[in-house]
Backbone as XML, in Angstrom:
<?xml version="1.0"?>
<chain id="A" units="angstrom">
  <residue number="1" name="MET">
    <atom name="N" x="-4.166" y="21.883" z="11.192"/>
    <atom name="CA" x="-5.732" y="21.812" z="11.746"/>
    <atom name="C" x="-5.781" y="22.112" z="12.909"/>
  </residue>
  <residue number="2" name="ASP">
    <atom name="N" x="-6.903" y="22.532" z="13.203"/>
    <atom name="CA" x="-7.025" y="23.057" z="14.788"/>
    <atom name="C" x="-6.985" y="22.038" z="15.755"/>
  </residue>
  <residue number="3" name="ASP">
    <atom name="N" x="-6.237" y="22.304" z="17.195"/>
    <atom name="CA" x="-6.422" y="21.138" z="18.048"/>
    <atom name="C" x="-7.651" y="20.592" z="18.231"/>
  </residue>
  <residue number="4" name="TRP">
    <atom name="N" x="-8.716" y="21.330" z="18.099"/>
    <atom name="CA" x="-10.200" y="20.936" z="18.715"/>
    <atom name="C" x="-10.546" y="20.062" z="17.850"/>
  </residue>
  <residue number="5" name="ILE">
    <atom name="N" x="-10.426" y="20.204" z="16.570"/>
    <atom name="CA" x="-10.770" y="19.351" z="15.239"/>
    <atom name="C" x="-9.985" y="18.006" z="15.180"/>
  </residue>
  <residue number="6" name="THR">
    <atom name="N" x="-8.718" y="18.030" z="15.771"/>
    <atom name="CA" x="-7.849" y="16.814" z="15.802"/>
    <atom name="C" x="-8.697" y="15.859" z="16.781"/>
  </residue>
  <residue number="7" name="ASP">
    <atom name="N" x="-8.883" y="16.733" z="17.951"/>
    <atom name="CA" x="-9.308" y="15.842" z="19.258"/>
    <atom name="C" x="-10.649" y="15.267" z="18.912"/>
  </residue>
  <residue number="8" name="ALA">
    <atom name="N" x="-11.566" y="16.033" z="18.138"/>
    <atom name="CA" x="-12.985" y="15.573" z="17.935"/>
    <atom name="C" x="-13.005" y="14.285" z="16.784"/>
  </residue>
  <residue number="9" name="VAL">
    <atom name="N" x="-11.804" y="14.245" z="16.134"/>
    <atom name="CA" x="-11.577" y="13.279" z="15.152"/>
    <atom name="C" x="-11.273" y="12.220" z="16.014"/>
  </residue>
  <residue number="10" name="GLY">
    <atom name="N" x="-10.184" y="12.129" z="16.790"/>
    <atom name="CA" x="-9.827" y="11.043" z="17.846"/>
    <atom name="C" x="-10.821" y="10.810" z="18.699"/>
  </residue>
  <residue number="11" name="MET">
    <atom name="N" x="-11.427" y="11.498" z="19.045"/>
    <atom name="CA" x="-12.304" y="10.930" z="20.117"/>
    <atom name="C" x="-13.669" y="10.124" z="19.455"/>
  </residue>
  <residue number="12" name="THR">
    <atom name="N" x="-14.031" y="10.803" z="18.142"/>
    <atom name="CA" x="-15.105" y="9.898" z="17.476"/>
    <atom name="C" x="-14.355" y="8.796" z="16.960"/>
  </residue>
  <residue number="13" name="GLY">
    <atom name="N" x="-13.490" y="8.537" z="16.786"/>
    <atom name="CA" x="-12.721" y="7.195" z="16.285"/>
    <atom name="C" x="-12.579" y="6.278" z="17.587"/>
  </residue>
  <residue number="14" name="THR">
    <atom name="N" x="-12.182" y="7.083" z="18.761"/>
    <atom name="CA" x="-12.212" y="6.069" z="20.008"/>
    <atom name="C" x="-13.832" y="5.754" z="20.313"/>
  </residue>
  <residue number="15" name="LEU">
    <atom name="N" x="-14.558" y="6.433" z="20.405"/>
    <atom name="CA" x="-16.021" y="6.196" z="20.560"/>
    <atom name="C" x="-16.460" y="4.806" z="19.447"/>
  </residue>
  <residue number="16" name="MET">
    <atom name="N" x="-16.103" y="4.902" z="18.307"/>
    <atom name="CA" x="-16.560" y="4.030" z="17.556"/>
    <atom name="C" x="-16.031" y="2.477" z="17.983"/>
  </residue>
  <residue number="17" name="VAL">
    <atom name="N" x="-14.524" y="2.512" z="18.291"/>
    <atom name="CA" x="-14.009" y="1.345" z="18.618"/>
    <atom name="C" x="-14.568" y="0.922" z="19.941"/>
  </residue>
  <residue number="18" name="VAL">
    <atom name="N" x="-14.730" y="1.663" z="20.854"/>
    <atom name="CA" x="-15.464" y="1.180" z="22.106"/>
    <atom name="C" x="-16.746" y="0.852" z="21.910"/>
  </residue>
  <residue number="19" name="LEU">
    <atom name="N" x="-17.578" y="1.532" z="21.120"/>
    <atom name="CA" x="-18.926" y="1.092" z="20.693"/>
    <atom name="C" x="-19.153" y="-0.359" z="20.240"/>
  </residue>
  <residue number="20" name="ALA">
    <atom name="N" x="-18.058" y="-0.615" z="19.456"/>
    <atom name="CA" x="-18.012" y="-1.851" z="18.544"/>
    <atom name="C" x="-17.974" y="-3.050" z="19.731"/>
  </residue>
  <residue number="21" name="TYR">
    <atom name="N" x="-16.958" y="-2.692" z="20.408"/>
    <atom name="CA" x="-16.434" y="-3.965" z="21.655"/>
    <atom name="C" x="-17.623" y="-4.138" z="22.646"/>
  </residue>
  <residue number="22" name="TYR">
    <atom name="N" x="-18.236" y="-2.739" z="22.861"/>
    <atom name="CA" x="-19.393" y="-2.911" z="24.030"/>
    <atom name="C" x="-20.666" y="-3.478" z="23.234"/>
  </residue>
  <residue number="23" name="LEU">
    <atom name="N" x="-20.950" y="-3.179" z="21.898"/>
    <atom name="CA" x="-22.037" y="-4.106" z="21.461"/>
    <atom name="C" x="-21.835" y="-5.598" z="21.093"/>
  </residue>
  <residue number="24" name="LEU">
    <atom name="N" x="-20.498" y="-5.894" z="21.019"/>
    <atom name="CA" x="-20.089" y="-7.233" z="20.939"/>
    <atom name="C" x="-20.284" y="-7.979" z="22.281"/>
  </residue>
  <residue number="25" name="GLN">
    <atom name="N" x="-19.829" y="-7.174" z="23.285"/>
    <atom name="CA" x="-20.004" y="-7.608" z="24.996"/>
    <atom name="C" x="-21.655" y="-8.019" z="25.354"/>
  </residue>
  <residue number="26" name="LEU">
    <atom name="N" x="-22.151" y="-6.958" z="24.401"/>
    <atom name="CA" x="-24.086" y="-7.570" z="24.806"/>
    <atom name="C" x="-24.489" y="-8.281" z="24.015"/>
  </residue>
  <residue number="27" name="GLU">
    <atom name="N" x="-23.752" y="-8.451" z="22.997"/>
    <atom name="CA" x="-24.252" y="-9.713" z="21.986"/>
    <atom name="C" x="-25.264" y="-9.014" z="21.174"/>
  </residue>
  <residue number="28" name="ARG">
    <atom name="N" x="-25.136" y="-7.634" z="20.614"/>
    <atom name="CA" x="-25.557" y="-7.180" z="19.775"/>
    <atom name="C" x="-25.217" y="-7.003" z="18.331"/>
  </residue>
  <residue number="29" name="THR">
    <atom name="N" x="-23.983" y="-7.471" z="18.310"/>
    <atom name="CA" x="-23.441" y="-7.441" z="16.994"/>
    <atom name="C" x="-22.605" y="-9.042" z="17.011"/>
  </residue>
  <residue number="30" name="ASP">
    <atom name="N" x="-22.267" y="-9.079" z="15.650"/>
    <atom name="CA" x="-21.457" y="-10.385" z="15.381"/>
    <atom name="C" x="-20.256" y="-10.155" z="15.210"/>
  </residue>
  <residue number="31" name="PRO">
    <atom name="N" x="-19.026" y="-10.382" z="15.660"/>
    <atom name="CA" x="-17.771" y="-10.142" z="15.617"/>
    <atom name="C" x="-17.281" y="-10.452" z="13.882"/>
  </residue>
  <residue number="32" name="LYS">
    <atom name="N" x="-18.074" y="-11.430" z="13.271"/>
    <atom name="CA" x="-18.021" y="-11.768" z="11.711"/>
    <atom name="C" x="-18.673" y="-10.733" z="10.851"/>
  </residue>
  <residue number="33" name="GLY">
    <atom name="N" x="-19.524" y="-10.042" z="11.579"/>
    <atom name="CA" x="-20.297" y="-9.384" z="10.924"/>
    <atom name="C" x="-19.846" y="-7.897" z="10.266"/>
  </residue>
  <residue number="34" name="LEU">
    <atom name="N" x="-20.730" y="-7.314" z="9.233"/>
    <atom name="CA" x="-20.175" y="-6.193" z="8.655"/>
    <atom name="C" x="-20.166" y="-4.850" z="9.541"/>
  </residue>
  <residue number="35" name="ARG">
    <atom name="N" x="-21.129" y="-4.962" z="10.277"/>
    <atom name="CA" x="-21.179" y="-3.606" z="11.398"/>
    <atom name="C" x="-19.948" y="-3.683" z="12.355"/>
  </residue>
  <residue number="36" name="TYR">
    <atom name="N" x="-19.499" y="-4.615" z="12.985"/>
    <atom name="CA" x="-18.419" y="-4.759" z="13.802"/>
    <atom name="C" x="-17.040" y="-4.372" z="13.134"/>
  </residue>
  <residue number="37" name="ASN">
    <atom name="N" x="-16.983" y="-4.818" z="12.029"/>
    <atom name="CA" x="-15.425" y="-4.624" z="11.090"/>
    <atom name="C" x="-15.591" y="-3.270" z="10.816"/>
  </residue>
  <residue number="38" name="LEU">
    <atom name="N" x="-16.718" y="-2.584" z="10.483"/>
    <atom name="CA" x="-16.767" y="-1.153" z="9.688"/>
    <atom name="C" x="-16.575" y="-0.386" z="10.975"/>
  </residue>
  <residue number="39" name="LEU">
    <atom name="N" x="-17.181" y="-0.505" z="12.051"/>
    <atom name="CA" x="-17.104" y="0.137" z="13.289"/>
    <atom name="C" x="-15.592" y="0.366" z="13.752"/>
  </residue>
  <residue number="40" name="ASN">
    <atom name="N" x="-14.978" y="-0.887" z="13.583"/>
    <atom name="CA" x="-13.380" y="-1.057" z="14.223"/>
    <atom name="C" x="-12.603" y="-0.158" z="13.144"/>
  </residue>
  <residue number="41" name="LEU">
    <atom name="N" x="-13.054" y="-0.373" z="11.919"/>
    <atom name="CA" x="-12.109" y="-0.036" z="10.770"/>
    <atom name="C" x="-11.934" y="1.665" z="10.892"/>
  </residue>
  <residue number="42" name="THR">
    <atom name="N" x="-13.303" y="1.954" z="10.910"/>
    <atom name="CA" x="-13.554" y="3.389" z="10.725"/>
    <atom name="C" x="-12.994" y="4.194" z="12.240"/>
  </residue>
  <residue number="43" name="GLY">
    <atom name="N" x="-13.251" y="3.819" z="13.063"/>
    <atom name="CA" x="-12.423" y="4.074" z="14.478"/>
    <atom name="C" x="-10.909" y="4.115" z="14.231"/>
  </residue>
  <residue number="44" name="ALA">
    <atom name="N" x="-10.533" y="2.972" z="13.896"/>
    <atom name="CA" x="-9.108" y="3.059" z="13.930"/>
    <atom name="C" x="-8.564" y="4.150" z="12.828"/>
  </residue>
  <residue number="45" name="VAL">
    <atom name="N" x="-9.167" y="4.058" z="11.437"/>
    <atom name="CA" x="-8.673" y="5.103" z="10.884"/>
    <atom name="C" x="-8.871" y="6.398" z="11.278"/>
  </residue>
  <residue number="46" name="LEU">
    <atom name="N" x="-10.052" y="7.017" z="11.983"/>
    <atom name="CA" x="-10.017" y="8.162" z="12.582"/>
    <atom name="C" x="-9.161" y="8.530" z="13.736"/>
  </residue>
  <residue number="47" name="LEU">
    <atom name="N" x="-8.747" y="7.582" z="14.305"/>
    <atom name="CA" x="-7.662" y="7.480" z="15.386"/>
    <atom name="C" x="-6.459" y="7.731" z="14.588"/>
  </residue>
  <residue number="48" name="SER">
    <atom name="N" x="-6.139" y="7.240" z="13.553"/>
    <atom name="CA" x="-4.857" y="7.504" z="12.825"/>
    <atom name="C" x="-4.915" y="8.825" z="12.219"/>
  </residue>
  <residue number="49" name="ILE">
    <atom name="N" x="-5.801" y="9.165" z="11.970"/>
    <atom name="CA" x="-5.695" y="10.776" z="11.497"/>
    <atom name="C" x="-5.669" y="11.630" z="12.621"/>
  </residue>
  <residue number="50" name="SER">
    <atom name="N" x="-5.784" y="11.384" z="13.680"/>
    <atom name="CA" x="-5.636" y="12.496" z="14.829"/>
    <atom name="C" x="-4.167" y="12.217" z="15.103"/>
  </residue>
  <residue number="51" name="LEU">
    <atom name="N" x="-3.670" y="11.035" z="14.863"/>
    <atom name="CA" x="-2.220" y="10.969" z="15.237"/>
    <atom name="C" x="-1.318" y="11.273" z="14.355"/>
  </residue>
  <residue number="52" name="TYR">
    <atom name="N" x="-1.886" y="11.701" z="13.169"/>
    <atom name="CA" x="-0.914" y="12.197" z="12.455"/>
    <atom name="C" x="-0.465" y="13.680" z="12.698"/>
  </residue>
  <residue number="53" name="PHE">
    <atom name="N" x="-1.511" y="14.330" z="13.411"/>
    <atom name="CA" x="-1.384" y="15.519" z="13.818"/>
    <atom name="C" x="-0.620" y="15.718" z="15.294"/>
  </residue>
  <residue number="54" name="ASN">
    <atom name="N" x="-1.107" y="14.639" z="16.081"/>
    <atom name="CA" x="-0.449" y="14.673" z="17.384"/>
    <atom name="C" x="0.289" y="13.035" z="17.637"/>
  </residue>
  <residue number="55" name="PHE">
    <atom name="N" x="1.264" y="12.810" z="16.998"/>
    <atom name="CA" x="1.921" y="11.589" z="16.964"/>
    <atom name="C" x="2.542" y="11.013" z="18.331"/>
  </residue>
  <residue number="56" name="ASN">
    <atom name="N" x="1.784" y="9.468" z="18.253"/>
    <atom name="CA" x="2.449" y="8.684" z="19.452"/>
    <atom name="C" x="2.513" y="7.298" z="18.803"/>
  </residue>
  <residue number="57" name="LEU">
    <atom name="N" x="3.839" y="7.009" z="18.852"/>
    <atom name="CA" x="4.244" y="5.823" z="18.233"/>
    <atom name="C" x="3.463" y="4.202" z="18.722"/>
  </residue>
  <residue number="58" name="ALA">
    <atom name="N" x="3.298" y="4.397" z="19.843"/>
    <atom name="CA" x="2.614" y="3.333" z="20.456"/>
    <atom name="C" x="1.156" y="3.071" z="19.947"/>
  </residue>
  <residue number="59" name="SER">
    <atom name="N" x="0.598" y="4.302" z="20.104"/>
    <atom name="CA" x="-1.003" y="4.484" z="19.426"/>
    <atom name="C" x="-1.181" y="4.032" z="17.918"/>
  </residue>
  <residue number="60" name="PHE">
    <atom name="N" x="-0.117" y="4.665" z="17.362"/>
    <atom name="CA" x="-0.010" y="4.419" z="15.850"/>
    <atom name="C" x="0.287" y="2.911" z="15.533"/>
  </residue>
  <residue number="61" name="VAL">
    <atom name="N" x="1.066" y="2.209" z="15.900"/>
    <atom name="CA" x="1.292" y="0.824" z="15.840"/>
    <atom name="C" x="-0.002" y="0.240" z="16.167"/>
  </residue>
  <residue number="62" name="ILE">
    <atom name="N" x="-0.609" y="0.275" z="17.335"/>
    <atom name="CA" x="-1.870" y="-0.375" z="17.682"/>
    <atom name="C" x="-2.915" y="0.008" z="16.543"/>
  </residue>
  <residue number="63" name="GLN">
    <atom name="N" x="-3.005" y="0.939" z="16.138"/>
    <atom name="CA" x="-4.117" y="1.517" z="15.093"/>
    <atom name="C" x="-3.723" y="0.656" z="13.664"/>
  </residue>
  <residue number="64" name="LEU">
    <atom name="N" x="-2.343" y="0.667" z="13.454"/>
    <atom name="CA" x="-1.964" y="-0.153" z="12.151"/>
    <atom name="C" x="-2.665" y="-1.930" z="12.332"/>
  </residue>
  <residue number="65" name="PHE">
    <atom name="N" x="-2.336" y="-2.186" z="13.529"/>
    <atom name="CA" x="-2.657" y="-3.615" z="13.704"/>
    <atom name="C" x="-4.316" y="-3.677" z="13.548"/>
  </residue>
  <residue number="66" name="TRP">
    <atom name="N" x="-5.029" y="-2.838" z="14.360"/>
    <atom name="CA" x="-6.402" y="-2.841" z="14.012"/>
    <atom name="C" x="-7.197" y="-2.579" z="13.025"/>
  </residue>
  <residue number="67" name="ILE">
    <atom name="N" x="-6.339" y="-1.647" z="12.154"/>
    <atom name="CA" x="-6.813" y="-1.612" z="10.620"/>
    <atom name="C" x="-6.441" y="-2.837" z="9.921"/>
  </residue>
  <residue number="68" name="GLY">
    <atom name="N" x="-5.333" y="-3.642" z="10.314"/>
    <atom name="CA" x="-5.128" y="-4.639" z="9.273"/>
    <atom name="C" x="-6.112" y="-5.925" z="9.798"/>
  </residue>
  <residue number="69" name="ALA">
    <atom name="N" x="-6.374" y="-6.024" z="11.284"/>
    <atom name="CA" x="-7.617" y="-6.957" z="11.503"/>
    <atom name="C" x="-8.700" y="-6.651" z="11.098"/>
  </residue>
  <residue number="70" name="SER">
    <atom name="N" x="-9.134" y="-5.401" z="11.047"/>
    <atom name="CA" x="-10.413" y="-5.146" z="10.646"/>
    <atom name="C" x="-10.625" y="-5.289" z="9.181"/>
  </residue>
  <residue number="71" name="ILE">
    <atom name="N" x="-9.613" y="-5.291" z="8.392"/>
    <atom name="CA" x="-9.714" y="-5.415" z="6.751"/>
    <atom name="C" x="-9.660" y="-6.816" z="6.591"/>
  </residue>
  <residue number="72" name="ILE">
    <atom name="N" x="-8.855" y="-7.823" z="7.434"/>
    <atom name="CA" x="-9.142" y="-9.215" z="7.535"/>
    <atom name="C" x="-10.473" y="-9.643" z="7.638"/>
  </residue>
  <residue number="73" name="GLY">
    <atom name="N" x="-10.910" y="-8.939" z="8.683"/>
    <atom name="CA" x="-12.504" y="-9.324" z="8.899"/>
    <atom name="C" x="-13.445" y="-8.971" z="7.958"/>
  </residue>
  <residue number="74" name="LEU">
    <atom name="N" x="-13.336" y="-7.944" z="7.304"/>
    <atom name="CA" x="-14.200" y="-7.501" z="6.028"/>
    <atom name="C" x="-13.870" y="-8.231" z="4.935"/>
  </residue>
  <residue number="75" name="TRP">
    <atom name="N" x="-12.726" y="-8.681" z="4.161"/>
    <atom name="CA" x="-12.468" y="-9.730" z="3.414"/>
    <atom name="C" x="-13.125" y="-11.005" z="3.683"/>
  </residue>
  <residue number="76" name="LYS">
    <atom name="N" x="-12.886" y="-11.441" z="4.819"/>
    <atom name="CA" x="-13.777" y="-12.591" z="5.158"/>
    <atom name="C" x="-15.073" y="-12.632" z="5.161"/>
  </residue>
  <residue number="77" name="TYR">
    <atom name="N" x="-15.594" y="-11.683" z="5.647"/>
    <atom name="CA" x="-16.960" y="-11.374" z="5.648"/>
    <atom name="C" x="-17.507" y="-11.161" z="4.187"/>
  </residue>
  <residue number="78" name="PHE">
    <atom name="N" x="-16.914" y="-10.463" z="3.165"/>
    <atom name="CA" x="-17.087" y="-10.474" z="1.621"/>
    <atom name="C" x="-17.076" y="-11.563" z="1.058"/>
  </residue>
  <residue number="79" name="GLN">
    <atom name="N" x="-16.067" y="-12.593" z="1.285"/>
    <atom name="CA" x="-15.815" y="-13.865" z="1.031"/>
    <atom name="C" x="-17.023" y="-14.845" z="1.276"/>
  </residue>
  <residue number="80" name="ARG">
    <atom name="N" x="-17.460" y="-15.032" z="2.429"/>
    <atom name="CA" x="-18.507" y="-15.566" z="2.749"/>
    <atom name="C" x="-19.620" y="-15.034" z="2.401"/>
  </residue>
  <residue number="81" name="GLN">
    <atom name="N" x="-20.119" y="-13.898" z="2.318"/>
    <atom name="CA" x="-21.119" y="-13.348" z="1.326"/>
    <atom name="C" x="-21.050" y="-13.825" z="-0.356"/>
  </residue>
  <residue number="82" name="SER">
    <atom name="N" x="-20.204" y="-13.771" z="-0.823"/>
    <atom name="CA" x="-20.094" y="-14.078" z="-2.287"/>
    <atom name="C" x="-20.032" y="-15.589" z="-2.291"/>
  </residue>
  <residue number="83" name="THR">
    <atom name="N" x="-19.705" y="-16.408" z="-1.327"/>
    <atom name="CA" x="-19.918" y="-18.027" z="-1.341"/>
    <atom name="C" x="-21.249" y="-18.260" z="-1.137"/>
  </residue>
  <residue number="84" name="THR">
    <atom name="N" x="-21.995" y="-17.534" z="-0.250"/>
    <atom name="CA" x="-23.342" y="-17.825" z="0.105"/>
    <atom name="C" x="-24.429" y="-17.223" z="-1.108"/>
  </residue>
  <residue number="85" name="CYS">
    <atom name="N" x="-24.018" y="-16.342" z="-1.841"/>
    <atom name="CA" x="-24.884" y="-15.845" z="-3.108"/>
    <atom name="C" x="-24.640" y="-16.764" z="-4.032"/>
  </residue>
  <residue number="86" name="THR">
    <atom name="N" x="-23.487" y="-17.625" z="-4.528"/>
    <atom name="CA" x="-23.122" y="-18.334" z="-5.470"/>
    <atom name="C" x="-23.930" y="-19.847" z="-5.394"/>
  </residue>
  <residue number="87" name="ARG">
    <atom name="N" x="-24.424" y="-20.117" z="-4.441"/>
    <atom name="CA" x="-24.924" y="-21.360" z="-3.911"/>
    <atom name="C" x="-26.308" y="-21.307" z="-4.380"/>
  </residue>
</chain>
């Protein structure tokens, strides 16, 4: 993959993670909500893709934790949704 494409994928991921945090600080998103967790997950996955081509161990490890935390957040979100729908 061309370096500019790899950089674009990584920068898009960075922007998504930063946007999620920025929206959280502005109280424009809920940390338990779908949008926040999807932004974080997608951003971390895009950053991981760019790391496949330009590997950095420390960045890779933090992305694994970020992906894991986002998946937990999404799992809890959908659990709350299914509990709300069945009542």
